[in-house]
N, C-alpha and C positions, 0 to 999 in steps of 0.2 A: 737506135734512141738517137736522133740527130744532136745535133750543136746547141740549138736554142731548147731545145728539153734538159739539155741539160744544166742547161742556166735557169730555166725555172723549179728544179727538181731540188735543186742543194748539193754540193759536192760533195758532202758526205750521204746523202738520201742518194744522189748519182752512183757511187760508189757502191754502197750497199746490193742497189739493187743491179747494179754491172756483176758484183760477185755472183748474184744468185741466178739471175736469169737469162743473164745476154742480153742483148740490143732489141729491147721487144716493144710494141706499146700495155700489151696487157702485165700486170703485175706477175710475178712465179707463183704458182703454186702455192708453195707452204711461206709466205710473205705475206703481211696484211698490212697494204700502204694509208693510213690515216690522214689525210687533208684537217688543219682545223690553228685555229687563232691560237700561236703559244706565247707571245709576245709577254705575257704576262708569269711567267716563267723563269722564276729566279731561285729555286735552291730546290736542291737534292735529298738535303739531310733532310729524312722526316718528323726530326725533331725540333725542328725549324720553318720548314714550309707548310705557309696559310694559304697557299693562291690554287684559284679552281682549274688552273691553266697545268698543274702537277701533279693533279690527284691520280688520276689513274697510271701514270707511269709508279707512281710511287705505291700505289693498291697490288699491282705486278712485280715489284723488285724484290719488297719485301712481304713478310709472315708477319703477324700482327700476332697479339697473344689470345684473339677469341675472333676473326672476322661471320660476316654473312658470308653464305650459302651461297653463290655464284647466280646459282640458279632459281634461289628462294630466298628473297634478301630477308622476308620476315622472320627464316629461320637463323639463328646466332651458333655457331657451328665454332667442332676445333681450332685452331690455330698451329703457336706453336705450344702452348698449350693440348692436353687432352681430354684433360678433365678438371674440376673446379669441385670444392664446396665452401658452401658459408655459412658463417659462428650462425647460430640463431639470432645474437642479440643485434647481427649487423652491423659488427666494429673488425670483420676479417672474412677475406676471403685467402682462399689454400687455392694453388694450381699445378701441377701435379705435368710437369714437362714431357712432350710427348719423344721417347728413345727413338734413335738414328736419324735424328736430321739433322744435317750439314749446312753449313752457309755454302755461298761462290766461292769462297777462297779455300773451302776443305775442313777448315774448324768447325769441333761438333759447335753441337747446341746445347746449352747450357741452361741452368734457372741463374746462374751469373749474368748471362749476357742478357736476361729481358729484365732484370734487376735492375742493373746497369741504366739501359738504357729506359726504363723509367723513370731513375732517378738522374739521369743525364737531363734527359726533357724538362723536369722541374729544376735542376740547376742552373741548364744554361738559357732561361727565362723569355724561350720566343714567345713572340704571339702564343702559338697553339696551346702552350701553359698552363692557360687556363682552365685545360679541358681535365688534366694531372690536381692542378691548386684549388677544385672545386674539392678534394677531397680530405682538406686541409695539411696537404704536403708543402712545406715550403725546404727551402735550400738549408735551413739549418736543422730541420726533422727530417727529412725523408731517409734518410741514410737509416733511421732507425725503423723506419713506415714501410720503406721497403727493401726486400733480403730476400737471398738464394739462399737456402739451406738441402745443398745435397742435391737433388732431382724435384725439388718444390721451391715456387715462390709463391712465395709469405706477404700479403698485402693485410699491413694494419689498418684504423681509422681512430681516431679520437672519438665519432658519435655515429651513431650510424647511419647508414645510405642504403637505396633499393636494390633489388638484387638488379633489374632490370638494368638502372642508371647504372651497376656498375661494370656492366657486361658490357653495352652497350658505349660507353664510354673508355672502352679496353679495349673496341673495334675499330676504332680511329687510328688514322696516322703515325700519331707521338708515340701509341703503344707500338710503335711496328717494334720488332727486337733487329737491333743491330750489332755487328760480330767487334763485339769490345775488345778482343786482343789485338783487330787489324786497326778499330779505329783508335785507339790509345798510344799502336807505336807511329801515325804522323797525327798526333796535338800536340801544337804548337801554344806555346806561352799557356797553357791552361784553356785551352779551349775544347776542351773535350771534341778534338778530331773536325770541329764543324766547319775553320776554316776548307779540311781536304776533303772533306765528306761532299758540300756544297757540288759540286762537280764528280763527285764520284758514287761508287753504291757499294754496299756491307752487308747486302740481305740474304735471306735464305728462301728467298718469293722461287714464282716460276720462271722467272725470265731474271736476264743478268743483263749488265747494261755494255753496247759497246760504244756509244757516244753520243755525247749530247754539248751539239752548237747552239748556242742562245740563238734568239729568234732566224734557225734554221731546218734543225730538226734534232730528235730521239730516237735513238737504234736502239734496240731488243734484242738479244736473242736466248731464248731458251735454254731451262738450264736444266742437264739433265739429270744432275743430284738431285731433284726437285723431289721429296717426301712429303710434303704438305699437305696433300690433294690432288685434283686432277691433276694428270700431266697435262703440258700441253700439245697441244694439236698443232700449233703453227707453230713454224721452226722461226721466224722472225718478224718481229712488227717496231713499223719504222712512225714516226708520227712529225709531219714533218709542216714546219709555218710554213700555211695561206694566210695570209692576215685579209685576201679580200674574195668574201664570197663566191664573188663572179669566176677568180679562178680556181675556184674548189668547183665550180661547179662543168670548171671546162677539163677540169684533170676527173675528174670522176666520168663526165661522156666520154671520153678519149679512151678509161680505159689504165692512167697510166696512176689512179691512185682505187682505193677500196671504200673508202668514205668520204664522207663530205658530212664534217659535224657544224658549223654555223651558215646555213645556206636563209634565206631570206624567203620571204614570203612566195614570192614572184617564182622563184627559182626552184622552191620545192612544189610549186602547179605548174610548171612546167616539165618535171619529171616523171610526174603523172599516168604519164600519154605512153611513154617504155619500159617492155614488158623487161627488159633486162640488166632494171633501177628498179627499187624497192624505197619506202620509206618506211621508218619506226618511231613510235612516240612513244620521247625516254620520258615517265613521270617524276623531272626532280622535283627538290624542294628548292629551288634559285626564287631567291627572293629580291627586289630591287627596289633601294629607298631614295629619301631624300634626307643627310644628315645637317644637323643647323648647329652652325659653332657658335659655342654661348661665349667663346670672348666676344661676341659682338652685340653691342648692346641692344641693339634690334631685335637681336635674331631669339635674345636671355628672355626676352618677351612670350608670359604664355599666350594673348592674344595672337600671337605671330605666328606660333605654334599652334593653334586654333584657326585662325587664317589661309594658313597655306594650306590643309588639308582642303579647304573648301576653292582650290585653285589647282587643285591639276584632273584631268580630264582623264578618268581611269578608266572608265571605258570607250572612246576615240584612240588611246595607248593598245590597248587593247586589242578590239576588235576592226579599228578603223586601223593605225599607222601598222601596226603585223598584224593583223588577219588572224587572233588562231594560235599564233604564235606565243601567246601569255594568256593570260586571266589574272580579272582583279586579285585581288590578294591582301588584306587590307591591315591582316593583322601578320606579324612577328612569325609565328610557324607557320611554315607551309602546309596547306591541302596538301593530303598525304598521309604527317607525322601525327604520330599520337598528341591532342589531344590540339589539335588548331583548332582556332577560331572562327565557325562559318562565316557570323555576321558583317555585312559591308555597305558599315553606316556611312558614307560618306560621297559624294559625288561634288563634282562641276557647279560649284555654286556664286558668281561674282559677287551679287549682292549681298551675301550673305559676310562675305568675305570682307568685303571693303566696312560692312560696320565694327567685322571686328578690329578691323585695325584702326577705323575713327577709335574705339575704345582704350586702343594702346596707342595714341597722342600720334598714327601715322595716316591720318588721312590723307596725307599730298601720298604717301606710299612710299618709299626710297630706295636708292641704288644697290648693288651686291652682285658680288662674284658669284660664281656656280662653276664646280668643278667636273669634267667629266672626263671618260678615255676616249682616248680616237678612235672607236670603233661601235657595232651594231651591241645590243640598244642602246648602252649607254648615248651616245649622239642624239638620238632620235627623242629622246624620253626629257632630253637636257632640252632640245627647242621646244620642243609640244611646250614644254614651262614657261619655256621664256616667252611663249606666247599668250599662256593662260595670264599669266602671274602680270605681264604685260595689261590687262583687263582692268588690275586691280591698280596698276598703279606704281607694281617695281620692277621696275627695270632692273632686267639680269644680264649681268656681264659672263658671257658665256667661252671657259677656259677649257679646253679642248685640246689635249697630247695625249704622248704617252702612257702606256699602261699603266709601268714601273713609277713613271713621276705624277701621276695622281696619287699609287700606292702610297708611295711614299711620303708625298705632299699630305695626305689622306693621316698618316700614320703618325706626321712629326705635328701635327694638328695645325697646321698653316693654311687650313680653306676656311672660307664663310659657308659655305653650302656644297656641298657634293653628291652626285648621285651617284650613287656604289651598291654594291651586292652583297648578297650574305648566302652563303649554304651552311645546310649542316652538315660539322663533323661526322656527327654519330648519327643514329635513327631514333632517340631520345629526345620528347622539345627541352632538354635542359640544355641541350648541346646550344641552339639560338638563345634560351631565355637570359645563358649565365652569361654569356656575347651584350646583350642588350639595358642587363635590369642589376648591374654589380657595379660599384665605381664607388668608395669610400675614404680616396686618395688622389685630389687632381694633382699632387706631384708630378713632375718631370719625370725622375728616378724609379718609378713603381713599377712594379712586375707585373700589373693589370692593366693593358693596352689596348683594352675592348673596345667597343664603338663607343663607349658611356665614356671614356675618358678619349679615347679620342675628340671627340666633341663638349669638352669638357663640363659633361652631368651631372653637378656631382651628389649622391642620392642615397646616403648612408642609412634612409629609413627603408628603403625595395631595396636595398642590398641587403638589410637584416634579415626581408621576406623575403628574402630570393633563400639564402642560407637555411633560413625556416624549410623553406620548402625541399628544398636539398636534401634533410635528412628525415622527408617523409617516407616513411617504408610503407604506407599503403597505398594502393597503387589505386585507385578512384581518390581519394585525401591527392594527392600530393598533384594530379591532373585537374584536380577542382582550385590549387594553388597558383598551375604557373599559370592556367585562367586569369584570376584573378588580376597575376604581374602583367598580364597579352593587354590586359583591358588599359593596363596603366601606361605599357608605351604607346597603344592602340589609342591612345585617347588625352592623352596629358604627356605627351614628351619633346623632344626637336627630334623627332624621327618620325617618319609619314609612308610610310610601305603600300604601292603602288601597284608592283605587278609579279606574279608570279611564271617561269618560262614554263612551257611546254615542248618539248627537246625535240623540234624533229631532226632524225640523222638519214640522212639520205648513203645506199649503199648499191654495194653490184648486188643479182640479186644471188648468185652466186653466194654471198658473204651470210653464214647459219650462224645464230646463236649470239649475235652480239647485243648485248643489255647493257640495263644498269636502272639504278633506282633511286630516290630522293635526297643522298646522296653524292656529292662530286665526283666521288672520285670513287665510284661505285662497276665499272666497269673491266668484268674477267678477259681478259685475256687469251687464258690456256685453256678455257671452255668455245671458243668460237674455231670453226671452223668455214672452210673454203669447198663448195662440190662444186 
């Protein structure tokens, strides 16, 4: 491996590869090297991280209370819990903790660790806490509702919840079980170990953290004491930050990486004739949307909400701009997730949009900024919107920036319009519904900081309906309620849902059992092989 290759790979990755395999172009047989854009990778704390970039890493560092079968995503299987029993009234679920589990520190995994992890998720109040707060748990009451009792984890609720919803939510990253003893030993000023865990791990998953360097690489190594399922077949996994798709393709073709996760349509097509490479289509539930901040008077007008729906070239974005890597999806819940709506009622219609703008008193249009990440597809979608919105007199000022900067601006509610992404944290549609249809308090200091809050969309009545739907224990009735909520968000909200990702992942032909499903963190490294 020459000096230029070392620079291209980055010091963390280079050191790992040199240790394992020596100077060679192909990656070592016991190492999987993945090239992808991880610029938005902000934290390794599973009770804090809420970004797509860190999802697969956390999935492999930690065992969750329950988890999806890595070879059959439709199945919920034991994680830290080996079994569970739900009370007939839907107000309690008791998990029996699997015996013999060890954290990577050597500490035993206990029911108290599981209880601490869930309580920690609520008490820290970070963005993913919305997943647990939907069960009525708050900083004030979570100690009473989440308890470790011997080898049992007892969860109680003030109102009933569907079993499918409870289990699905508890398969999310925030339900990762962390090593209580290790985390609290590194607590600073009552932060429950958050500052320490952001750059470290304290899990019982199939892989342990060797190193994470922001915008460089994540290096994982198989945990020999893993007892939570299939033992890892690959000794080491390296996820290296490569922001440019062209660079990913070059590294893949040369054999310097095994997997390239962010290639564009031209690059995917160019690889089709190469027998040493193959492409897997991963059915992600990732949806891209436009959010309008209600603090801006023009964007707070319902006629403007309606107008912008008719100013998106949905088909052009999906089929011309990205040529099949995305498909039109105009509802919040992605196709492939239970309860998804198949209808697509909107298309590009500038005349209809102009009439709605005139009705809003904005016949001459207006100027507004739109934020987008300096990465695909955000940049390209924003440019397409700039063109089509301009046809109706809306002048978009594109503010393209690093992903972390754009995310911070969105979380701090400093955007006008923003092109952003949503991917479900767990497979139940409530993951998405809760993110867009709850906001009964627009104050800055509230715990709920979902999409509705970020866009200052105050919706107490819709929040009440969302609450009612979450307590529906009949599966069919619950899906009907979720359908009604989705139609409100699709047709009468400051959110415009545009396309859903069909994720092509290119890899060397010797990589076997690489997979993924609708959630953004569903790639299980431990089942992957290189033959």
